[in-house]
C-alpha positions in Angstrom: -0.8 12.4 -18.3 2.8 13.1 -19.9 4.5 10.1 -21.0 7.8 11.9 -20.7 10.4 10.0 -18.5 13.6 10.5 -17.0 16.2 8.2 -16.7 19.2 7.8 -14.7 21.9 5.0 -14.8 23.2 2.4 -12.6 26.2 3.0 -10.7 26.9 -0.8 -10.8 25.1 -2.2 -14.1 25.2 0.9 -16.4 21.7 -0.1 -17.5 19.4 2.7 -17.2 16.4 3.3 -15.6 13.3 5.0 -15.0 12.7 7.6 -12.3 10.8 10.6 -11.5 6.9 11.2 -9.3 5.6 7.4 -8.3 8.5 5.4 -10.1 10.9 3.7 -8.0 13.2 1.9 -10.4 16.1 2.9 -8.7 17.7 3.7 -5.7 20.0 6.5 -4.1 22.8 5.6 -1.4 23.8 8.6 0.2 26.6 7.2 2.4 28.4 6.5 -1.1 26.7 9.3 -3.1 25.4 6.7 -5.9 22.2 5.2 -7.7 21.5 2.4 -8.4 18.7 0.1 -10.3 16.5 -1.8 -8.0 17.9 -5.1 -9.6 21.7 -4.3 -8.2 20.2 -3.2 -4.9 17.9 -5.8 -4.0 20.8 -8.2 -5.2 23.0 -6.9 -2.5 21.0 -7.1 0.4 23.8 -8.6 2.4 26.5 -6.2 1.0 28.4 -5.5 -1.9 31.0 -8.2 -3.2 34.6 -7.8 -4.1 33.8 -6.9 -7.9 31.1 -3.9 -7.2 33.1 -2.8 -3.8 36.2 -2.0 -6.3 34.0 0.2 -8.2 32.6 1.9 -5.0 35.5 2.3 -3.4 37.4 3.8 -6.2 34.4 5.9 -6.7 34.6 7.2 -2.9 38.6 7.7 -3.0 38.4 9.8 -6.1 35.4 12.0 -4.6 37.7 12.1 -0.8 34.5 10.4 0.6 34.6 8.0 3.6 35.2 4.4 2.9 32.8 2.2 5.3 33.9 -1.0 7.4 33.3 -4.3 5.9 30.6 -6.6 7.3 31.2 -9.8 9.0 31.1 -11.2 5.2 33.8 -9.1 4.2 31.8 -7.2 1.9 30.7 -3.2 1.9 27.4 -2.8 3.9 24.6 -2.0 0.9 23.5 1.3 2.6 26.7 2.5 4.3 27.0 2.9 7.7 24.1 5.0 8.6 22.6 4.8 11.7 18.7 6.4 12.8 20.6 8.5 15.4 23.1 10.1 12.5 19.9 11.0 10.4 17.3 11.8 13.3 19.6 12.7 16.5 17.6 9.5 18.3 19.6 6.7 19.8 17.4 3.7 20.0 19.9 1.3 20.5 
């Protein structure tokens, strides 16, 4: 087996993490068009707090992307505003 790995940099903490087949050290968030490490992803399960939200909002504005509504805590939702209906066209509500 080849021991060469590909790496990506976490948008939030700037740490490098491994990516590739069967390696899940990071997560892509399509709503924000960013990739973050699993530590940052899991740590923000209830939304991105002010410091991280400022980085994400600056990225969204710079790239002309939609800024989602804040959640009930006033934080950016971790996975954006995607709903299943937007992805597969089925409304389960």
